[in-house]
C-alpha positions in Angstrom: 129.6 -65.4 16.6 129.3 -69.1 17.4 127.6 -70.3 20.5 130.8 -71.5 22.0 132.5 -68.1 21.4 129.5 -66.3 23.0 129.8 -68.6 26.0 133.5 -68.0 26.3 133.0 -64.3 26.0 130.2 -64.2 28.6 132.2 -66.4 31.0 135.3 -64.3 30.6 133.4 -61.1 31.2 131.7 -62.5 34.2 135.0 -63.6 35.7 136.7 -60.2 35.0 133.7 -58.4 36.4 134.0 -60.4 39.7 137.8 -59.7 39.8 137.2 -56.0 39.3 134.6 -55.8 42.1 136.9 -57.6 44.5 140.0 -55.7 43.6 138.3 -52.3 43.8 136.6 -53.1 47.1 140.0 -54.0 48.5 141.6 -50.9 47.0 139.0 -48.8 48.6 140.9 -49.2 51.8 144.4 -48.4 50.3 144.9 -44.6 50.2 147.6 -42.3 49.1 146.1 -38.9 49.7 142.4 -38.3 49.8 141.4 -40.9 47.2 141.8 -44.7 47.0 144.2 -46.3 44.5 142.8 -48.0 41.5 143.8 -51.7 41.3 141.1 -52.7 38.8 142.6 -51.2 35.6 144.6 -54.3 34.7 141.5 -56.6 34.4 139.7 -53.8 32.5 142.6 -53.7 30.0 142.7 -57.5 29.8 138.9 -57.6 29.1 139.3 -54.8 26.5 142.1 -56.6 24.8 140.3 -60.0 24.7 136.8 -58.9 24.0 137.0 -55.4 22.4 136.4 -51.8 23.4 132.7 -52.4 24.2 133.8 -55.0 26.8 136.4 -52.5 28.1 133.6 -49.9 28.5 131.4 -52.4 30.4 134.2 -53.4 32.7 135.2 -49.8 33.3 131.6 -49.0 34.1 131.5 -51.8 36.6 134.6 -50.4 38.2 132.9 -47.0 38.3 129.9 -48.4 40.1 132.2 -50.0 42.7 134.0 -46.7 43.1 130.6 -45.0 43.5 129.6 -47.5 46.1 132.8 -46.7 48.0 131.9 -43.0 47.9 128.4 -43.7 49.2 129.5 -46.0 52.0 132.3 -43.6 53.1 135.1 -46.1 52.3 136.5 -43.4 50.1 136.5 -40.2 52.2 137.3 -37.8 49.4 134.6 -39.5 47.2 132.1 -39.3 50.1 132.7 -35.5 50.3 131.9 -35.3 46.6 128.9 -37.5 46.9 127.6 -35.4 49.8 128.1 -32.3 47.7 126.3 -33.6 44.6 125.2 -37.3 44.4 124.1 -37.2 40.8 127.3 -35.6 39.4 129.4 -37.9 41.6 127.6 -40.9 40.2 128.0 -39.7 36.6 131.7 -38.9 37.1 132.5 -42.2 38.7 130.8 -44.3 36.0 131.8 -42.2 33.0 135.5 -42.0 34.0 135.7 -45.8 34.4 133.8 -46.6 31.2 135.9 -44.1 29.2 139.1 -45.6 30.6 138.0 -49.1 29.5 136.8 -47.9 26.1 140.0 -46.0 25.5 142.2 -48.9 26.5 140.2 -51.2 24.1 140.4 -48.8 21.2 144.2 -48.2 21.6 144.8 -52.0 22.0 142.7 -52.8 19.0 144.4 -50.1 16.8 148.0 -50.9 17.8 148.0 -54.7 18.5 147.5 -55.6 14.9 151.0 -54.5 14.2 152.6 -55.0 17.7 150.7 -56.8 20.5 153.3 -55.8 23.1 153.1 -52.1 22.0 149.3 -52.3 22.1 149.4 -53.7 25.6 151.8 -51.1 26.8 149.9 -48.2 25.2 146.6 -49.5 26.6 148.2 -49.7 30.0 149.3 -46.1 29.7 146.0 -44.7 28.2 143.7 -46.3 30.8 145.1 -44.6 33.9 145.6 -41.3 31.9 142.0 -41.3 30.9 140.7 -42.4 34.3 142.7 -39.7 36.2 142.3 -37.1 33.5 138.5 -37.4 33.4 138.4 -37.4 37.2 140.5 -34.2 37.4 138.5 -32.5 34.6 135.2 -33.5 36.4 136.5 -32.1 39.7 137.5 -28.8 38.0 134.2 -28.4 36.2 131.7 -29.7 38.7 133.4 -29.5 42.1 135.5 -26.5 41.8 134.7 -25.0 45.2 135.5 -28.4 46.9 138.8 -28.6 44.9 139.8 -25.1 46.0 139.0 -25.9 49.6 141.1 -29.1 49.4 144.0 -27.2 47.9 144.0 -24.8 50.9 145.5 -21.9 49.1 147.9 -23.9 47.1 148.0 -23.4 43.3 145.3 -25.7 41.9 147.4 -27.2 39.1 150.2 -27.9 41.5 147.8 -29.4 44.0 146.1 -31.6 41.4 149.4 -33.0 40.1 151.4 -33.4 43.3 148.8 -33.5 46.1 145.6 -35.0 44.8 146.5 -37.5 42.1 150.3 -37.7 41.7 151.1 -40.8 43.8 147.9 -42.7 42.9 148.4 -42.0 39.2 152.1 -43.1 39.2 151.3 -46.3 41.1 148.4 -47.1 38.7 150.7 -46.4 35.7 153.5 -48.6 37.1 151.2 -51.5 37.9 149.7 -51.4 34.4 153.1 -51.2 32.8 154.4 -54.1 34.8 151.3 -56.2 34.0 151.4 -55.3 30.3 153.5 -58.4 29.6 150.9 -60.5 31.5 148.2 -59.0 29.3 150.1 -60.0 26.2 150.5 -63.6 27.5 146.7 -63.8 28.3 145.7 -62.5 24.9 148.2 -64.9 23.1 147.0 -67.9 25.2 143.4 -67.1 24.3 144.1 -66.7 20.6 145.7 -70.2 20.6 142.7 -71.8 22.4 
């Protein structure tokens, strides 16, 4: 990789990192249910599309650290309950779910965009929130089962997870990513011409 390409990559990742931090701090105060909405997936997907799946994992990890900070500071009440119950598992869950969401978006984009860039962007936009929410729900079920049962309050757990805990957040994240997928295509095309 040439020095100018390394500089462009480093600058792009620094800018996307800053955008993710700001977006997720703002999102910490936007709630639908017990958890904050995720606004930072679009810049994670853009970074993964521009710089590869490793960059997607890095940006997703940054997102996870900001989510963890929100849990620790009490900005995310549900996350704070998890952090109080088990700080180490909460930290691992936050960072791993974000990193995997970015890694998966980058891998899907890389695999599909060679044949169809728009399709790659759309699929990356779908995969990222699915992985983010899926890993979160799996982590809750495996490591915070008692907390999950208490939150469900006697409701069927599957029903509660889908319709009470993650439903609205997941759908909003998915819609935001699908709407922004055309922007992602434009950014990637503009960069490839530069």
